[in-house]
N, C-alpha and C positions, 0 to 999 in steps of 0.2 A: 474441530481438533482440540479446542481449549478444554472441553469436558474431560478428556482422557490424558492430557499432557501432564497433569499433576502426578501421574503414575510413573513418569520417566525421569530418572535421575542417575547419577553416578552409582556404580556397583550393582545396578539392575542386571540380571542375567537373562540372556536370550539364546536361542538355538539358531545357528547360522551355518551356511555351507562351509565345509572344511576344505580350504584351498591348498593346504600343506599335506597332500595325500596323492598317492600314485594309483589308487584304485580307478577302474574304468567307469564306475558308476558314481553318481552324486551322493556324497555322504555329508553328515552334519556333525557339529561339535558345539559345545556350550562356550559362550564368551561373556565377558562382563564389560559394562560401559565404563571406560576410563575417563572420558571427557565428552561433553556435549557442546555442539556449536550449531545453533538453530535446529534444523531437522537432521543434521548429521551427527553421528556418534563415532568416537574413536573406540574400537573394540579390541580386547585382548583375550585370546583363547585361554580357557581354564587349564592350569598346569604350568603356565609360563611364569607365574608369580611376578617377580620384579623385572623380568626380561621383556623389553619392549620391541625386540627384534622383528616380530611378526605382527605387531599392532597394525590395524587397518581401519580406514574410514568407510562408513557406509551410511546411506539414508535410512534412518530408523523406521521410516514408514514404508520401506521397500517390501516387495513381495517375498523376499527370501529371509525376512526377519520374523522369528516366531517365539512365542512364550515357551518357557521350559515345560516339557510334557507333550509338546506338539509331535515330536518324533515318535514317542511311544504310542500316541493315539493314531498316528498316521502310518505306522509300520516302517518308518525311516530309520536307517542305522546311525547310531552315534559312534564315531570313530575318532580317537585322539589324533592330533597332528603328528606327522611322521617325526618331526624334530624332537618331540618329547615322549615318544612311545615307550622308550626304555625306562622312563623315570619311575613308573609304578607297574606292579604286576597285577594289581586288582584295581582297575580304573572305576569299577562300579562303586566300590567302597569309598574311593577318593571323591567321587561325585556326590554320594550321599552325604559325606561329611561337609563338603564345600557348599552344598546347596541347602542344607538344613537352616531354615530361618531366613534364607535369601529372598529378595524380591524379584519378580519377573513381570513381564507385560500382562495386562489383563487379558483373559481368554478371548474377549471380543474386540481386541485392539484393531486388528486388520479390518474388521467389519466397520468399526467407527471411522477408520481412515477412509474406507471406501464411501461411506455415507457422507462424510464431510466434503467429498469431491463430486457430489451430485448437485447440480445447480438448477434453480427454477427457470432461469432465462434460457430460451431455446431459439434456434435459427428461425427466421421468418417473423419474429415478434417485432412490432412497430413501437417506437419510443419517440419522445421529443428530446433532443440533445442540443447543446450549445453549437451554434454555427461557428466553426473554427476560423472563418474569415471575417465574420462580423459578430464579435463577442456579445453584442447587446441583444441578440435575438436567438431564438431556437429554430430548429428545423426538424422535420420528420426523418428518422433514419430507421433502418431495418437491421436486426441482429443477423450478421452473416455467420459468425462462429463464436464459440465460447471455450476459453482455455483457462482453467483454474479460477473461474469466476470473472475473468476479464473478457470483455465483449469487443469484438470487431464490428463496428457499426458502419453501414454503408448508407450515405445520404440517399433518400428515396429517388431523387431525380438523376442520380448518377447512372448514365446509360451503360458505361463499361464496368461499373461496380468497382472503380478504383478510388473514388472520392470517399475516403473512409475516415473513421475516428475511433481510437481505442480508449476505453475507460473501464473501470471496475463496475460491476453490477450495483454496488452500493455508492457509487460516485454521486456527489451533489450536482453533477453536470447533466444527469439524465432524469427524465420524468415521464409520467404517463401521458398518453394522448389527451389533450384538452387542458393540461396543466397551465400552459402559457395564458390561455384565454381566462382561466379561472382566477389568476392573480394579477392580470394586467400587464404581463410581460410581452415584449415584442416577439412576433412570430413570422417566419417566412412561409407563406403559403406555397404548397406544392403545385406544380403545373399538372401533376397527375391527378385526374379527376376521380378515379376510383382505385381502391386497393388492388394491387396485383394478386393474381391467384396464389393462394396459400399464405399470404401475409395477414396477420391479425394483430389487434391492439393488445399490448401487454397488460395483464390485470393490474390495476393500481396498487393492490396490496403487496406486490413484489418489490416495490421501490423503498429505499431507505426513508424512514420517517424523520421529519424534523420536529424539534421541540416546539410545543405550542407556546405562543406568547400572547400577552394582553396588550393590544394596541389602543385601548380606550383611555388609558391614563397618560402619564408623561411618556412620550415616545420619540423616536427619531423623526426629524423633519428635513425637508429639502433644504440644502444649503449648509447644513451642519458639517463641521470638519471632523476628521478622524485620521487614523493611520491605517494603511492597508497593504497587504502583500500585493505587488503588481502582478496581475495574471499573465502579462507579457514578458516579465523578467522576474522570475520567482526568487532570485537572490536578493531582491531589494524590498524594503518596506518604505512606502512613500506617503507623502502628504496627499490626502484624498478628501473628496466631498461627496455627500449623499445627493445624488441628482434626482432620484425619484423614489417615493415610498410606495411599494406594492402591497398587495394583500398577503395575509398569512405570515407576516414577519419578514418578507423578502425586501431587499433594498437594491437599487441600482447605484453603483459606485463609480465615480470617475477619478482618474489620477490627475491631480492639479498640474497644469503646465504642459500636458501632453495629450489632452483630449481632442478628438476629432470634432469638427464643428457640428456635425450631425449626430454626435453622441454614439457613433457606431462602435466605439471601443469601451463604452460603459460595460460594467460587468456585474452580474447578479450574485450577491452574497446574502445568506440568511442572517438575520439579526444575531443569532447564536453562533455564527461561524467563528471558528478559531483563527480565521485569517484577517479579521478586522480588530482594531485596537483603539482605545481611547487616546486622545491627545496626550503626549508625554510618555507614552509606553516605551518608546525607543530610548529616550533620555534616561528614564528610571533604570532600564535594563542594559544600558551601555551598548545599544545597537545603533549603527549608523542609520540615520533617517535620511532618505533621499528627498531633497527639497524640490519644489516645482522647477521644471526646466526653464532656464532663463532667469531665475530668481537670483539677484546679485547681492542681497544683503546677507552675507555669510559671516560667521556661522549662523545657521537658521535658528530663529527664536520664535516659538509658537505665539508668545504674547504679542510680539510685534506684528506677526503675520495676521493674526486674528483682527488686530486693530486696523491694519492697512486694508484688509479685505472686507471689513465690516461684518465679520462672521462670528459665529459662536461654536464652541466645541460641543460635540455630542456628549450628553451626560455619561459619566463613567459607569453609573449603576445599570445602564442598559446593556452593557457588554457581558459576554459570557466569561465568567471568572472561575469556572470549574476546572480543577487540575486533577486528572486521574493519577493514581499511583502507578505510573506506567512502567517503571523499572528500567528505562533506557539510561545508559551511562555514556559519557564521552569516550570515544575510541571503539565503541562496539561496531562490528561489521554486520551488514545486512544486504538484502537485495532490494533495490528501490527503482521505481518507475522514473524515467526522465520525463517529467511532466511537460517539457517543451517539445518532446517527441515521444508521445506516450505509448507507442508500440514497442519501445525499448525498455528493458529492465536491466539494470547495471549493478555491478559490484560497488558498494558504497560504504561510507563510514559516518557515524554520528560525530560531528566535531563541536557542537555546542548545544546546550539545552537551556531554554528560557521557559520555565514553568511547563507548559504542555507543547511548546514550540521546539522543534528539532531543526538544527542546521545539518543538512545532508550534503556530504561531499562525494562526488563521483570519482572513484580511485583512478588516478592517471590523468585527470583533467585539472585545469587551473581553477582556483577558488572562485573566479568570476562566474563559473557555471554551477556553483552550489545553489541549493534550493531550500527555502524554508517550508517545512512540512509539519502538519499536526501529528502528535503521537498516536492518534487513533485513525490516521489516514488509511484507507483501503489500498493505498499504493506503496505500502511498506511491507516487506516480507522477510521471514527468517531465512538465514543461510540454508540452502537446500530446497527452497520452495520451487525454483524453476526446474530442478531435476525431478522433483516429485510430480509436478504437473505436466512436464514435457514442454515447458515454455523455454525459448532460447534465452540464455543469460549472456549479456554482453560483458566480456572480460575487461579488466582495467585498460584504459587507452594506452597505446604504445606511442612512440615518437611520431609515427606516421598516422596522423589522425584524420578522421573524416571531417569534412566541412560541417560545421555546426550551424544550423539555420535558426537564428534567434528572431524573436518578435512575432512569431505566429505559432499557434498550437497546431502541430502537424498530426 
């Protein structure tokens, strides 16, 4: 969609169904874009000038939105709205005057929309994905369905096919079969000795590529301290430790003070991940840093903690410092995945921006459920994305709220 979205702006003209009409057949009229909100556009029929009485919202990628000229090419009638039919006797001359020099959609816009909604992942493909009950390891799962690039994955050993996990096809949580072994990551072997009929390994080239890193020089080492988004509580950035250095730039991270004795809650981040930060990041950016559970010397001071634990901070130069010109602003609305229950996509608001890091608030919920998310996350979508793809959008929470299960990726 990004390749053609630059053609969409206010004052662009389109041909749309005329709903202010008493004719028994479907007719069309020309409208101009008054305002854009994600994939949604506020439209005003030509001839209404400054009258907003019949303005209406629609998804600009919908099947009933066409470039000017489509009706003529398709043999569809252009009929002015009944409310303003009396304003002009020669509507053809009016349109010629209004449309001369005006912009419209590219002629192949609908084709590009359709192409952007074709996804390479298909049902029955096998992947390796994080084990939602033991974050330190991966398991084999099978693609059950694909909606808008989001995958419903069913763990291969799930007999009733209800043990599932949702994520985007470009999520850092999924990998090709054999990935875990290749980098030294823990892996839960399946009790199923052979692939089920029709299941096949996903081609490796379909997965998101990570940036290549040079581990031969100065590099992360076990025991180094850093700050990291807690994968079990995405509203917090915590004191953390590198527990294991894997191949290809991957690291196993543990949250200080709350680690399981067997390391089952360690989490894999790539060295270039925007979810890990150098010591002092929170202090510099005035973010509350969550100290280790049970740590009593408050306020927390990194200098004291490093001395007490005999640790060193991971070198600042090893972290990803790229900041895209993302365009997000505080107060913007969007549709965002609740990463603690990733089958849900909710109405959300950007409430804070720290470089490339966004604080996402789920409308109607308390701030404690906010989540830190990267600006390039595949789990953030423009307003109207759910309508476009047919994915169910969760409205802002009402006073009668569902029980929110924290502490596990559902």
